[in-house]
VEXROTOR-569268 format. One record per atom (N, C-alpha, C): residue number from 0; atom name; x, y, z. Coordinates in pm, whole numbers. Each point is the difference from the previous one (the first is absolute). Example, Ala and Ser with C-alpha at 12.3 -4.5 7.8 and 13.67 -1.06 7.14 Angstrom:
  num  atomo      xx      yy      zz
    0      N    1319    -569     780
    0     CA     -89     119       0
    0      C      90     120       0
    1      N     -35     105     -72
    1     CA      82     119       6
    1      C     -77     109      73
REM end
This chain:
  num  atomo      xx      yy      zz
    0      N    7251    9773   11585
    0     CA    -109     -95     -10
    0      C     -58     -18     141
    1      N    -129     -19       5
    1     CA     -66     -15     129
    1      C      33    -135      63
    2      N     -40     -14     125
    2     CA      22    -123      74
    2      C     -60    -121     -72
    3      N    -111      20     -68
    3     CA     -70    -110     -64
    3      C      37     -19    -147
    4      N     102      71     -45
    4     CA      53     -21    -135
    4      C    -103      14    -109
    5      N      -8    -101     -83
    5     CA     -85       7    -119
    5      C    -144     -42      23
    6      N     -35     -35     120
    6     CA    -136     -50      27
    6      C    -106     104     -38
    7      N      32     128      17
    7     CA     -97     106     -30
    7      C     -18      20    -150
    8      N     102     -25     -77
    8     CA      -6      26    -143
    8      C     -41    -122     -82
    9      N     -16    -113      63
    9     CA     -39    -123     -70
    9      C    -151       5     -28
   10      N     -36      36    -121
   10     CA    -142      16     -35
   10      C     -73    -133     -14
   11      N      74    -110     -11
   11     CA     -62    -132     -13
   11      C     -41     -58     136
   12      N      49      56     107
   12     CA     -24     -54     134
   12      C    -129      57      60
   13      N     -94     -85      43
   13     CA    -124      49      60
   13      C      26      71     134
   14      N     -92      84      38
   14     CA      12      75     126
   14      C      12     -94     120
   15      N     -74    -110      -4
   15     CA       5     -95     113
   15      C     143     -50      20
   16      N      71     -23    -110
   16     CA     137     -51       9
   16      C      94     106      58
   17      N     -21     125     -36
   17     CA      83     107      57
   17      C     -19       7     151
   18      N    -124      -9      45
   18     CA     -28       6     143
   18      C      67    -116      75
   19      N     -12    -118     -55
   19     CA      60    -117      65
   19      C     152       9      -4
   20      N      56      49    -109
   20     CA     145      17      -9
   20      C      50      95     109
   21      N     -67     113      15
   21     CA      41      97     102
   21      C     -12     -59     140
   22      N    -104     -80      22
   22     CA     -19     -67     128
   22      C     117     -96      27
   23      N      33     -84     -99
   23     CA     109     -96      17
   23      C     133      71      16
   24      N      21     105     -76
   24     CA     124      77       9
   24      C      15      62     138
   25      N    -110      51      54
   25     CA       2      63     132
   25      C      33    -100     110
   26      N     -40    -124     -18
   26     CA      20    -102     103
   26      C     124     -86     -22
   27      N      73      26    -106
   27     CA     118     -84     -29
   27      C     119      41      87
   28      N      88     -99      22
   28     CA     120      25      80
   28      C     112      51     -90
   29      N     121      11      54
   29     CA     110      54     -79
   29      C      42     -92    -114
   30      N     -41    -125       6
   30     CA      25     -94    -111
   30      C    -116      -1     -99
   31      N     -93      94      16
   31     CA    -119      16     -85
   31      C     -94    -119       6
   32      N     -10     -63     117
   32     CA     -86    -116      19
   32      C    -107      30     105
   33      N    -119     -56     -20
   33     CA    -107      10      99
   33      C     -92    -121     -18
   34      N     -84     -25      98
   34     CA     -82    -120      -4
   34      C    -138      21      63
   35      N     -70     107     -34
   35     CA    -136      17      54
   35      C     -96    -100     -65
   36      N     -99     -43      75
   36     CA    -102     -89     -54
   36      C     -96      75     -90
   37      N     -65     -72     -90
   37     CA     -98      62     -90
   37      C    -112      69      76
   38      N     -49     -64     105
   38     CA    -108      61      77
   38      C      45     129      68
   39      N     124       3      46
   39     CA      54     121      63
   39      C       9     113    -101
   40      N      54     -29    -118
   40     CA      11     102    -105
   40      C    -139      51     -35
   41      N     -92     -92     -22
   41     CA    -137      39     -38
   41      C     -65      86     107
   42      N      15     -38     124
   42     CA     -60      77     109
   42      C      63     139      13
   43      N     132       5      -5
   43     CA      69     128      14
   43      C     -30      97    -114
   44      N     -17     -51    -121
   44     CA     -25      84    -117
   44      C    -149      15     -33
   45      N     -86     -67      77
   45     CA    -145       3     -24
   45      C     -33     -49    -141
   46      N      65    -111     -38
   46     CA     -24     -65    -127
   46      C     -47    -143      27
   47      N     -60     -64     -99
   47     CA     -36    -140      17
   47      C     124     -86     -16
   48      N      -7    -120      54
   48     CA     112     -94     -11
   48      C      29     -31    -148
   49      N    -106     -17     -79
   49     CA      20     -32    -142
   49      C      63     118     -76
   50      N     -31     122      38
   50     CA      62     117     -62
   50      C     149       3      31
   51      N      35     -33     124
   51     CA     142      -5      39
   51      C      71    -110     -79
   52      N     -63    -114     -16
   52     CA      61    -108     -77
   52      C      24      42    -145
   53      N     -96      70     -59
   53     CA      17      47    -138
   53      C     113     103      -7
   54      N       6      88      99
   54     CA     105     103       3
   54      C     138     -64      10
   55      N      13    -101      83
   55     CA     129     -70      15
   55      C      38     -69    -130
   56      N     -97     -60     -67
   56     CA      26     -63    -130
   56      C      44     105    -102
   57      N     -63     117       2
   57     CA      39     110     -90
   57      C     144      42      26
   58      N      36      13     128
   58     CA     135      43      38
   58      C     105    -102     -39
   59      N     -34    -127      18
   59     CA      93    -107     -41
   59      C      22       1    -150
   60      N    -108       9     -74
   60     CA       7      -1    -147
   60      C      81     118     -52
   61      N     -15     116      64
   61     CA      72     121     -42
   61      C     145       3      49
   62      N      37     -94      88
   62     CA     137      -8      47
   62      C      34      90     118
   63      N    -101      46      72
   63     CA      24      86     116
   63      C      25     -77     129
   64      N     -55    -121       8
   64     CA      20     -82     120
   64      C      25    -145     -40
   65      N      55     -73      94
   65     CA      13    -146     -12
   65      C     -74     -59     118
   66      N     -85     -98     -25
   66     CA     -76     -65     106
   66      C      50    -142      17
   67      N      31     -37     123
   67     CA      43    -135      31
   67      C     -92     -58     106
   68      N     -46    -122     -24
   68     CA     -85     -68      97
   68      C      85     -48     117
   69      N     -56       8     119
   69     CA      72     -46     119
   69      C     -86    -104      72
   70      N      66     -93      67
   70     CA     -69    -104      75
   70      C      54      -7     143
   71      N     -87     -42      88
   71     CA      40     -22     139
   71      C      76    -132      10
   72      N      65     -23     113
   72     CA      74    -125      21
   72      C     -89    -123     -12
   73      N    -128      16      36
   73     CA     -92    -115      -7
   73      C     -61     -18    -139
   74      N      45      80     -98
   74     CA     -49     -13    -137
   74      C    -115      92     -34
   75      N     -58      66     100
   75     CA    -112      91     -25
   75      C      46     127     -68
   76      N     -92      66     -65
   76     CA      31     125     -69
   76      C       3     117      97
   77      N      84      97     -30
   77     CA       4     125      74
   77      C       1     113    -103
   78      N      19     121      42
   78     CA      -5     112     -94
   78      C     113      -9    -103
   79      N     -24      60    -115
   79     CA     101       3    -106
   79      C     111      97      37
   80      N     115     -20     -58
   80     CA     112      92      12
   80      C       2      85    -127
   81      N      -4     131      17
   81     CA       3      92    -113
   81      C     133      72      -1
   82      N      65       4    -115
   82     CA     125      73     -17
   82      C     -23     110    -102
   83      N      31     122      39
   83     CA     -13     114     -90
   83      C     119      -3     -96
   84      N     -28      11    -128
   84     CA     104       2    -102
   84      C      18     144     -44
   85      N     117      55      26
   85     CA      28     140     -34
   85      C      27      14    -149
   86      N     -74      88     -62
   86     CA      22      35    -141
   86      C      14    -123     -89
   87      N     -80    -103      28
   87     CA       0    -117     -85
   87      C     119     -93      19
   88      N      81      25     104
   88     CA     116     -87      25
   88      C     -25     -81     126
   89      N      35    -128       1
   89     CA     -14     -80     122
   89      C      92      52     110
   90      N     -36     -25     128
   90     CA      82      49     113
   90      C     137     -63       3
REM end
């Protein structure tokens, strides 16, 4: 099986979601976690911010990633934490 597992054979997943998944997978650490901002993902992939948001929602719904909101010590928002879920299993 390839590095990206079943992502290529999932016919229900839009192309935008595959691109964002590969981006997140490429930037994840050994614990399969990464935290790029939406604007960074959009800029790097030459997609709109709203397209990235839809792709992340697609990936969450399909069970490929888990998204957790993060906050700064002062209560302000920061980038989300994304965890890659291998073959539909939590890390």
